[in-house]
C-alpha positions in Angstrom: -14.5 -5.8 34.5 -12.5 -5.6 37.8 -9.4 -3.5 37.9 -6.1 -5.4 38.1 -3.3 -4.3 40.4 0.4 -5.1 39.9 1.1 -8.7 40.9 4.5 -9.8 42.4 5.1 -13.6 42.7 6.5 -14.8 46.0 9.8 -16.7 46.2 8.0 -19.3 48.4 6.3 -21.0 45.5 4.4 -24.2 45.1 7.4 -26.0 43.6 9.3 -25.7 46.9 6.2 -27.1 48.8 5.8 -30.2 46.7 9.0 -31.0 44.9 10.4 -33.1 47.7 7.4 -35.4 47.6 6.7 -36.0 43.9 9.9 -35.3 42.0 11.7 -38.6 42.9 8.6 -40.7 42.2 7.7 -39.3 38.8 10.7 -37.5 37.2 13.6 -39.8 38.1 11.6 -43.0 37.5 8.8 -43.3 35.0 9.5 -40.4 32.7 13.0 -41.6 31.9 11.9 -45.2 31.5 9.0 -44.3 29.2 11.2 -42.1 27.0 14.1 -44.5 26.7 12.1 -47.7 26.2 9.8 -46.1 23.6 12.6 -44.5 21.7 14.7 -47.7 21.6 11.7 -49.9 20.6 10.6 -47.4 17.9 14.1 -47.2 16.4 14.4 -51.0 16.4 10.9 -51.5 14.8 11.6 -48.9 12.1 14.8 -50.7 11.1 13.0 -54.1 11.0 10.1 -52.7 9.0 12.4 -51.1 6.4 14.3 -54.3 6.1 11.1 -56.3 5.6 9.9 -53.7 3.0 13.1 -54.0 1.1 13.0 -57.8 1.2 9.4 -57.8 0.0 10.2 -55.4 -2.8 13.1 -57.6 -3.8 11.1 -60.8 -3.8 8.2 -59.3 -5.7 10.6 -57.5 -8.1 12.3 -60.8 -8.9 8.9 -62.5 -9.5 7.7 -59.6 -11.7 11.0 -59.5 -13.7 10.8 -63.2 -14.3 7.2 -62.8 -15.5 8.2 -60.0 -17.9 11.1 -62.0 -19.3 8.8 -65.0 -19.8 6.2 -62.7 -21.6 8.9 -61.2 -23.8 10.2 -64.7 -24.7 6.7 -65.9 -25.6 5.7 -62.9 -27.8 9.1 -62.9 -29.5 8.7 -66.6 -30.4 5.1 -65.9 -31.6 6.4 -63.0 -33.7 8.9 -65.3 -35.4 6.1 -67.7 -36.2 3.9 -65.0 -37.6 6.8 -63.8 -39.9 7.1 -67.2 -41.4 5.2 -68.0 -44.5 2.8 -70.6 -43.0 -0.5 -71.7 -44.3 -3.6 -70.1 -42.9 -4.6 -73.3 -40.9 -1.1 -73.6 -39.5 -1.2 -69.9 -38.4 -4.6 -70.3 -36.9 -3.5 -73.3 -35.0 -0.5 -71.5 -33.5 -2.6 -68.5 -32.6 -5.2 -70.6 -30.9 -2.5 -72.4 -28.9 -0.8 -69.1 -28.1 -4.0 -67.5 -26.6 -5.1 -70.8 -25.0 -1.8 -71.1 -23.1 -1.7 -67.3 -22.4 -5.4 -66.5 -21.9 -4.5 -63.2 -20.2 -3.0 -61.9 -23.5 -5.5 -59.7 -25.4 -3.7 -58.5 -28.5 -0.3 -58.9 -30.1 1.1 -57.1 -33.1 4.3 -56.6 -35.0 4.6 -53.0 -35.8 6.9 -50.5 -37.4 7.6 -47.1 -35.9 7.0 -44.2 -38.2 7.9 -41.1 -36.2 5.5 -41.1 -33.2 3.0 -43.4 -34.8 2.8 -47.2 -35.3 2.2 -49.0 -38.5 0.8 -52.4 -37.7 2.3 -55.1 -40.0 0.8 -58.2 -38.5 -1.6 -58.7 -35.6 -3.5 -61.4 -33.7 -6.3 -61.0 -31.2 -7.8 -63.0 -28.3 -11.3 -62.9 -29.7 -12.8 -64.7 -26.7 -11.4 -62.1 -24.3 -12.6 -59.2 -26.5 -16.1 -60.7 -26.7 -16.3 -61.4 -22.9 -15.1 -57.9 -22.0 -17.1 -56.0 -24.7 -13.9 -54.8 -26.4 -13.6 -54.2 -30.1 -10.8 -53.8 -32.6 -11.7 -50.1 -32.8 -10.8 -49.9 -29.1 -7.5 -51.6 -29.7 -6.8 -49.2 -32.6 -7.6 -46.3 -30.4 -5.1 -47.6 -27.9 -2.5 -47.9 -30.5 -3.1 -44.3 -31.6 -3.1 -43.1 -28.0 0.0 -44.8 -26.8 1.8 -45.1 -30.1 4.4 -42.4 -29.3 5.4 -44.2 -26.1 5.5 -47.7 -27.7 7.5 -46.4 -30.7 10.5 -46.0 -28.4 10.9 -49.8 -28.6 12.0 -49.4 -32.2 15.1 -47.8 -30.9 15.8 -50.6 -28.4 13.8 -49.7 -25.4 11.4 -51.9 -23.5 8.2 -50.0 -22.7 5.5 -51.0 -20.1 2.4 -48.8 -19.8 -0.8 -48.9 -17.7 -3.6 -48.9 -20.4 -6.4 -49.7 -18.0 -8.4 -46.6 -18.7 -8.8 -47.6 -22.3 -9.5 -51.3 -21.6 -12.0 -50.5 -18.8 -10.3 -53.2 -16.7 -6.7 -53.6 -15.3 -4.5 -53.9 -18.4 -0.9 -53.5 -19.3 0.7 -52.5 -22.6 4.2 -54.0 -23.3 6.4 -53.3 -26.3 9.9 -54.8 -27.0 12.3 -54.4 -29.9 12.1 -56.8 -32.7 14.5 -57.5 -35.6 17.4 -55.3 -36.4 17.6 -51.6 -35.3 17.5 -50.5 -38.9 14.1 -52.1 -39.4 12.5 -50.0 -36.7 10.3 -52.9 -35.7 8.7 -53.8 -32.4 6.4 -56.3 -30.8 3.3 -54.8 -29.1 1.2 -56.7 -26.5 -1.9 -55.8 -24.5 -2.6 -58.1 -21.6 -5.1 -58.5 -18.8 -3.4 -57.6 -15.6 -5.9 -59.3 -13.2 -3.7 -62.3 -12.5 -0.6 -60.2 -12.6 -2.0 -58.0 -9.8 -2.2 -60.9 -7.4 1.5 -60.7 -6.9 0.9 -57.4 -5.1 -1.9 -58.7 -2.8 0.1 -58.5 0.4 -1.2 -59.3 3.9 -0.9 -57.1 6.9 -0.2 -53.4 6.8 2.3 -53.3 3.8 1.3 -51.8 0.5 3.4 -52.8 -2.6 3.1 -51.4 -6.1 4.9 -51.3 -9.5 5.8 -48.2 -11.5 7.6 -47.6 -14.8 10.4 -45.2 -15.5 8.1 -42.2 -15.7 6.5 -43.1 -12.3 3.2 -44.2 -13.9 1.5 -46.7 -11.7 1.4 -50.2 -13.3 0.2 -52.6 -10.6 -1.2 -52.2 -7.1 -3.3 -54.3 -4.7 -6.2 -51.9 -5.1 -7.9 -52.4 -8.5 -9.5 -48.9 -8.5 -6.0 -47.3 -8.0 -4.7 -49.2 -11.0 -7.7 -48.1 -13.1 -7.0 -44.5 -12.2 -3.6 -44.8 -14.1 -2.0 -42.2 -11.7 1.4 -40.7 -12.1 3.1 -41.0 -8.7 6.1 -38.7 -9.2 4.9 -36.4 -6.4 5.2 -39.3 -3.9 8.6 -38.8 -2.2 9.6 -42.5 -2.2 8.7 -42.8 -5.9 10.6 -39.6 -6.7 13.6 -41.1 -4.8 13.4 -44.3 -6.9 13.2 -42.5 -10.2 16.1 -40.2 -9.4 18.3 -42.7 -7.6 21.5 -44.1 -9.2 21.4 -47.2 -7.0 19.0 -50.1 -7.4 17.5 -50.0 -3.9 16.8 -47.6 -1.1 14.7 -46.6 1.9 13.0 -43.4 3.0 10.7 -42.0 5.7 8.4 -39.4 4.2 5.2 -37.4 4.8 2.2 -38.0 2.5 -1.4 -37.1 3.0 -0.7 -35.9 6.6 0.8 -39.2 7.6 4.4 -40.4 7.8 5.3 -43.6 5.8 8.2 -46.0 5.9 9.1 -47.0 2.3 11.6 -49.1 0.5 12.2 -49.5 -3.3 13.9 -51.9 -5.6 14.8 -51.0 -9.2 14.5 -53.8 -11.8 16.8 -54.5 -14.6 14.0 -54.2 -17.2 12.3 -51.2 -18.8 13.2 -48.9 -15.9 10.5 -50.7 -13.7 10.6 -50.4 -9.9 8.9 -52.0 -6.9 7.8 -49.8 -4.0 6.9 -51.3 -0.6 5.4 -48.9 2.0 3.7 -49.0 5.4 2.0 -46.2 7.3 4.1 -45.3 10.3 1.1 -45.2 12.7 0.2 -48.8 11.7 3.8 -50.0 12.0 4.3 -48.6 15.5 1.0 -49.8 16.9 2.9 -52.0 19.4 5.2 -49.1 20.3 2.1 -47.0 21.1 0.6 -49.9 23.1 3.7 -50.0 25.3 3.5 -46.2 25.7 -0.1 -46.5 26.8 0.7 -49.2 29.3 3.5 -47.0 30.7 1.1 -44.1 30.9 -1.3 -46.2 32.8 1.4 -47.0 35.3 2.3 -43.4 35.4 -1.3 -42.5 36.2 -1.5 -45.0 39.0 1.6 -43.5 40.6 0.3 -40.1 40.0 -2.9 -41.0 41.9 -0.9 -42.3 44.8 1.1 -39.1 44.8 -2.1 -37.0 44.7 -3.3 -38.8 47.8 0.0 -38.0 49.6 0.0 -34.4 48.4 -3.7 -34.0 49.3 -2.6 -33.6 53.0 -0.6 -30.6 52.0 -3.1 -29.2 49.5 -5.0 -26.7 51.6 -2.9 -23.9 50.3 -3.9 -24.6 46.7 -7.4 -26.2 46.9 -9.3 -23.0 47.8 -8.0 -20.8 45.0 -8.4 -23.7 42.5 -12.1 -24.0 43.5 -12.5 -20.3 43.0 -10.9 -20.7 39.6 -13.4 -23.5 38.7 -16.3 -21.3 39.8 -15.0 -18.4 37.8 -14.5 -20.7 34.7 -18.2 -21.7 34.9 -19.1 -18.0 35.2 -17.2 -17.2 32.0 -18.6 -20.2 30.3 -22.1 -18.8 31.0 -21.1 -15.5 29.3 -20.4 -13.4 32.4 -16.8 -12.1 32.2 -17.0 -9.9 35.3 -15.3 -12.3 37.7 -14.7 -11.4 41.3 -11.7 -13.6 42.2 -8.4 -12.2 43.5 -5.0 -13.9 44.0 -4.8 -15.2 47.6 -1.2 -16.6 47.4 2.0 -15.6 45.7 3.0 -19.0 44.4 2.2 -20.6 41.0 -1.6 -20.7 41.9 -1.5 -17.0 42.5 0.3 -16.5 39.2 -2.4 -18.7 37.5 -5.2 -16.7 39.2 -3.7 -13.4 38.0 -3.2 -14.8 34.4 -6.8 -16.1 34.5 -8.0 -12.5 35.2 -6.1 -11.4 32.2 -7.5 -14.2 30.1 -11.1 -13.3 31.1 -10.4 -9.7 30.0 -9.1 -11.0 26.7 -12.1 -13.2 26.2 -14.4 -10.3 26.8 -12.6 -8.3 24.1 -12.7 -11.3 21.8 -16.5 -11.5 22.2 -16.7 -7.9 21.2 -14.8 -8.7 18.1 -17.0 -11.7 17.3 -20.0 -9.4 17.7 -18.5 -7.0 15.1 -17.6 -9.8 12.7 -21.1 -11.2 13.0 -22.6 -8.1 11.4 -20.1 -7.6 8.6 -19.0 -9.3 5.4 -16.0 -7.6 3.9 -12.6 -7.9 5.7 -11.8 -4.2 4.8 -14.9 -3.1 6.7 -13.9 -5.4 9.7 -10.5 -3.8 9.8 -11.9 -0.3 9.8 -14.4 -1.2 12.4 -11.6 -2.5 14.7 -10.0 1.0 14.3 -13.0 3.2 14.8 -16.4 1.4 14.9 -18.2 4.6 16.1 -17.1 6.5 12.9 -18.6 3.8 10.7 -21.8 3.8 12.7 -22.1 7.6 12.3 -21.7 7.3 8.5 -20.3 9.9 6.1 -20.8 11.3 2.6 -17.9 10.8 0.3 -17.2 10.3 -3.5 -17.4 6.6 -4.4 -17.8 4.4 -7.5 -20.9 2.2 -7.1 -20.8 -1.2 -8.7 -23.8 -3.3 -9.6 -23.8 -6.6 -11.5 -26.5 -9.1 -12.3 -26.7 -12.4 -14.3 -29.0 -12.1 -17.4 -31.8 -14.6 -17.4 -30.8 -16.2 -14.2 -34.5 -17.1 -13.3 -34.6 -19.4 -16.4 -31.3 -21.0 -15.4 -32.4 -21.5 -11.8 -35.6 -23.3 -13.0 -33.5 -25.8 -15.1 -31.0 -26.8 -12.4 -31.2 -29.0 -9.3 -30.7 -27.1 -6.1 -27.2 -28.5 -5.6 -26.1 -27.7 -9.2 -27.6 -24.2 -8.9 -25.7 -23.7 -5.7 -22.5 -24.9 -7.3 -22.9 -22.7 -10.3 -23.7 -19.6 -8.2 -20.8 -20.2 -5.8 -18.4 -20.7 -8.7 -19.5 -17.5 -10.4 -19.8 -15.3 -7.3 -16.4 -16.5 -6.0 -14.6 -15.7 -9.2 -16.2 -12.3 -9.5 -15.6 -11.4 -5.8 -11.9 -12.3 -6.1 -11.6 -9.8 -8.9 -13.6 -7.2 -7.0 -11.2 -7.5 -4.1 -8.1 -7.6 -6.4 -9.0 -4.1 -7.5 -9.6 -2.8 -3.9 -13.4 -3.0 -4.1 -15.5 -3.7 -1.0 -18.3 -6.2 -1.2 -21.5 -4.6 0.0 -23.8 -7.6 -0.4 -25.0 -10.4 -2.6 -28.6 -10.3 -3.7 -29.2 -13.8 -5.2 -27.0 -13.7 -8.3 -26.4 -10.0 -8.1 -23.3 -8.4 -6.6 -23.2 -4.9 -5.1 -19.8 -3.4 -4.5 -18.2 -0.1 -3.3 -15.0 1.5 -4.4 -13.4 4.2 -2.1 -15.3 3.3 1.1 -14.7 2.8 3.9 -11.0 3.3 3.0 -9.8 5.7 0.3 -8.8 4.1 -3.0 -6.7 6.0 -5.5 -8.3 6.2 -9.0 -11.3 4.3 -7.8 -13.3 4.8 -11.0 -10.5 3.4 -13.1 -10.0 0.4 -10.7 -13.8 -0.3 -10.8 -13.7 -0.1 -14.6 -10.7 -2.4 -14.9 -12.3 -4.9 -12.5 -15.5 -4.9 -14.6 -13.6 -5.6 -17.8 -11.7 -8.5 -16.1 -15.0 -9.9 -14.8 -16.4 -10.0 -18.3 -13.3 -11.9 -19.5 -13.4 -14.2 -16.5 -17.1 -15.1 -17.2 -16.1 -15.9 -20.8 -13.4 -18.3 -19.4 -16.0 -19.9 -17.1 -18.4 -20.4 -20.0 -15.7 -22.1 -22.0 -14.8 -24.3 -19.1 -18.5 -25.3 -18.5 -19.0 -26.0 -22.2 -15.8 -28.1 -22.5 -16.9 -30.2 -19.5 -20.6 -30.2 -20.3 -21.5 -28.7 -16.9 -24.9 -27.4 -15.8 -27.5 -26.6 -18.5 -27.2 -25.2 -22.0 -28.5 -21.8 -20.8 -26.1 -21.8 -17.9 -23.2 -22.5 -20.2 -24.2 -19.4 -22.2 -24.7 -17.2 -19.0 -23.9 -13.5 -19.4 -23.8 -10.7 -16.9 -24.5 -7.0 -16.9 -22.6 -4.4 -14.9 -23.4 -0.8 -14.1 -20.9 1.8 -12.8 -21.4 5.3 -11.5 -19.1 7.7 -9.8 -20.3 10.4 -7.4 -21.1 11.3 -3.8 -23.0 8.8 -1.6 -23.8 8.2 2.0 -21.8 5.3 3.4 -21.8 3.6 6.8 -23.5 1.0 9.0 -27.2 1.0 8.4 -29.8 -1.2 10.2 -30.6 -2.0 13.8 -28.3 -2.2 16.7 -28.7 -6.0 16.7 -28.2 -6.4 12.9 -26.6 -3.9 10.7 -24.4 -3.9 7.5 -22.0 -1.5 5.9 -23.7 -0.2 2.7 -24.2 2.9 0.5 -27.2 5.1 -0.4 -28.1 8.0 -2.6 -28.7 9.0 -6.2 -25.2 7.8 -7.2 -26.1 4.3 -6.1 -29.5 4.3 -7.7 -28.1 5.4 -11.0 -25.5 2.6 -11.0 -28.4 0.1 -10.4 -30.3 1.6 -13.3 -27.3 1.4 -15.6 -26.9 -2.3 -14.8 -30.6 -2.9 -15.7 -30.3 -0.8 -18.9 -27.5 -3.0 -20.2 -30.1 -5.6 -21.2 -31.9 -3.2 -23.6 -28.6 -2.3 -25.3 -27.1 -5.8 -25.4 -23.9 -4.7 -23.7 -22.0 -6.0 -20.7 -20.9 -2.8 -19.0 -22.7 0.5 -18.9 -21.1 3.5 -17.1 -22.2 7.1 -16.4 -20.6 10.2 -17.8 -19.0 10.9 -14.4 -17.2 7.5 -14.5 -16.3 7.9 -18.2 -14.6 11.2 -17.5 -12.2 9.5 -15.0 -11.3 6.5 -17.2 -11.2 8.1 -20.7 -7.4 8.4 -20.8 -6.9 4.7 -20.6 -10.1 2.8 -21.5 -12.1 2.7 -24.7 -15.9 3.6 -24.4 -18.8 4.1 -26.8 -21.4 6.8 -26.3 -24.7 4.9 -26.3 -27.7 7.1 -25.6 -29.1 10.1 -23.9 -31.9 8.9 -21.5 -34.1 9.9 -18.6 -34.0 7.0 -16.2 -36.9 6.1 -13.9 -36.9 8.2 -10.8 -34.6 10.9 -12.1 -35.6 14.0 -14.1 -32.2 15.0 -15.4 -31.1 13.3 -18.6 -28.2 10.8 -18.3 -25.6 10.1 -21.0 -24.9 6.3 -21.2 -21.5 4.9 -22.2 -20.5 1.3 -23.0 -17.2 0.4 -21.4 -15.5 -1.9 -23.9 -11.8 -2.5 -23.2 -8.5 -0.8 -22.7 -7.5 1.5 -25.5 -4.4 -0.7 -26.2 -6.4 -4.0 -26.3 -9.6 -3.0 -28.1 -10.3 -5.0 -31.2 -10.0 -2.8 -34.4 -13.4 -4.0 -35.7 -15.1 -3.1 -32.4 -13.4 0.3 -32.5 -14.5 0.9 -36.1 -18.1 -0.2 -35.3 -18.2 2.0 -32.1 -17.0 5.1 -34.0 -19.7 4.5 -36.7 -22.3 4.1 -34.0 -21.3 7.4 -32.4 -21.5 9.2 -35.7 -25.0 7.7 -36.3 -26.0 8.7 -32.8 -24.9 12.3 -33.4 -27.0 12.4 -36.6 -29.9 11.0 -34.7 -29.6 13.9 -32.2 -29.5 16.4 -35.1 -32.8 14.8 -36.5 -31.0 13.6 -39.6 -32.8 10.2 -39.2 -32.3 8.9 -42.7 -28.5 9.4 -42.7 -28.4 8.1 -39.1 -30.1 4.9 -40.1 -27.6 4.3 -42.9 -24.6 5.0 -40.6 -26.0 2.8 -37.8 -26.5 0.0 -40.3 -22.9 0.3 -41.2 -22.0 0.1 -37.5 -24.1 -3.1 -37.2 -22.6 -4.6 -40.4 -19.0 -4.0 -39.2 -19.5 -5.6 -35.9 -21.7 -8.4 -37.3 -18.9 -9.8 -39.5 -17.0 -11.0 -36.4 -18.9 -10.5 -33.2 -22.6 -10.8 -34.1 -25.3 -8.1 -34.4 -25.2 -4.8 -32.6 -28.4 -4.7 -30.5 -27.9 -1.1 -29.6 -27.6 0.0 -33.2 -30.7 -2.0 -34.2 -32.6 -0.5 -31.4 -31.6 3.1 -32.4 -32.4 2.3 -36.1 -35.9 1.3 -35.0 -36.2 4.5 -33.0 -35.2 6.5 -36.1 -37.7 4.7 -38.2 -40.4 5.7 -35.8 -39.3 9.3 -35.8 -39.2 9.3 -39.6 -42.8 8.1 -39.6 -43.9 10.4 -36.8 -41.4 13.3 -36.4 -40.8 14.5 -32.8 -41.9 17.9 -31.5 -39.8 21.0 -32.2 -38.5 21.1 -28.6 -37.3 17.5 -28.8 -33.9 17.3 -27.2 -33.0 13.7 -28.2 -33.6 12.3 -24.7 -35.2 8.9 -24.5 -37.3 8.3 -21.4 -37.0 4.8 -19.9 -40.3 3.7 -18.4 -38.8 0.8 -16.5 -35.9 0.2 -14.2 
C-alpha cells in the first residue's frame, strides 16, 4: 500500500469554478419546483383519500348495520314463533319458510346461559345447507361448546358477533342477541353463511375494507382466506385506534409490514362493531410519484445541457476522475495497491485523497473477511482480531471439553425426508448452541448431529467446569421441551420425537489453537483431556445416562451439583483407570427419588468393589426399584447387577481392582 502524506485542500475549489454556471439553472429553478409541487399534491391527495376512506367506511357501516338489524328482527320473530305451542306441521312450515327466505342461515337456537356454557332449549337447522357443506349437528354442537362463553354474554344484554369460519370450514358468522327478560338469562343464537355478506366488502381499486368486532377479531374482508384465518387485528395500529377511541370515527397514517397505510374507521352502534377502510400509501400516491418522475426527467434534461456547457471547463477535473475510474477497476479486480495521487486541491483532490483511504480500508476489510472465512465462533473471531498470531501459535491451558451426540440418529435420519431431517437437526443444534454460548462456551465444530465445545479457550472463563456442567443440564431440559413440542404437534417421526442425547465432560490441560493448513484452518483442541471427554460421551449409552463427567470435572462442581459415582473403567486408548460420574442436577433441584436411588446405587457399587457381590446385587436391585417407580428402570444398576452375577459364577482373580475395561469407544 502506498504511503499517504498530509493533504491540505485549496481555497480555490471546484464549487467556485462551476457555481456561476449551474447553480441558477438547477437550484433556483427545478429543485424548488419539484419539492413544492410534490409536497402540495401529496398533502392534497392524502386528505382526499382519507375523506374517501371515511365515506366508504360510513356507507358500508350503514349497510352492515341495517343488515344486522334485519337479521336480529328475523330471528327474534322466529324465536317467538318457536316459543308458541304450535302443531308440528305448523312449526315445520314456518321453519321451511324461514330458511327458504334466509338461505344463508345455517342454525338458529334459543338458549339459556348457565355460567360460561349454553343450554339449548329449542333449535332449528338448515338441513339443506348442512348437507351441501358436509356439516353435521356434532359440528354445530362443537361450535356451541367452543364459543359458548362468548355467546353467553348476550344473556346479560350484549349483542355478540363472532367469526366462526374455522369451525364451519367456510366463511361463517355467529350472532347472539338477548331474548326475553334479563332474569330468564335467555338468548337467540344464529350461525349464518357469510359468503353473500362478504360481497359488501368487495371494493374496487386500491382500497381494502373490513369489519371487526369489539375484541378486534376480523369478521368480514374482501379476501376469503383472510376471513377463514379468523385473525385478531389488535396489533394493527388503525384497529387499535378504533377499539380505544371514544369517538365513532377517525383517521390514521400508520406503518404496517414495512409499508405506510392511510386508514379511516367508523364505529357502529351495534355490538361494538367497526368498519376499517385502508389504502397502501404507495398505491395512493402513484400519481404523485409519476409527477415526480416527470419532473426528474426534466431535471435530467437540464442537467445534460449543463454538462455540455460545463464540459468546456472540465479539463481540470476530467483527468483525475479518469484516474479514479481506473483505480476503481483495479480495486474491483482485487489489487488494492493503487498508484494515484491528488493532482488538484479542490473537491476532486479531496475525493482522490479519500479514495486512497477507502482503498486502504477495503484492504483491511478483505483481511477480516479472510479471517472470518476460516472461523465459526464469534469469540474466536474477536480474539483473532486482537492477536491472530498468538492463536496460530497455539497454547496449552486448562479447559473443560464438551462432547454431545444424539442417540440413534442414524435410524432417525433414515426415516425422514432430507428437508425434515435438516429442519430437525437445525432446530436441535440451534437450541443447544444457544445454551452453549449462554454459559460462555465456544463452539469448536459440528460433526453431523454431534456438538464439540470448549470452555476456557481462547478466552479465560471463571469456573468453566461449573458453567459447562450447568450448560449440559440445561441442554437436557431443553431437549425434553423440544420432545414435548414435537409430540404435541406431531412433528417428524416417532423416533425423532423420542430423541435423546448424551454428553461427556472432562476438565484438564489441552492444546488449543488454529490447526490446519494456511488456506483452511479452524480453532480446536487436542490431547488426552479431549479424547476422554469423547469417550465419556460414548459411554453414556452403555449406562443409560444423559451426562457423564470425569473425576476432575466432578471435583470442581461437587459443591453445587448432584452427581452419582457410576463405575471404575479403563477406556480404550488409556491405561489408567477412570472414575465415571453421572451429572444429574443441581443439589437444590434434584428429585428426592433420584437422590435416594443414586445413594443406593453408590452403596451397591462400593460393595461390588469389595467383592461382596451378593449384597451388592440386593442393594443395586433396591436402587433400580426406587428409580423405577417414577422414572423407569436404571440401566446402569441392571448392568452392574449382571456383572456381579458373572463374578459370582466366576470369581475374579485375587489382584482384581474393580476396574472394568471397555473394549470399544
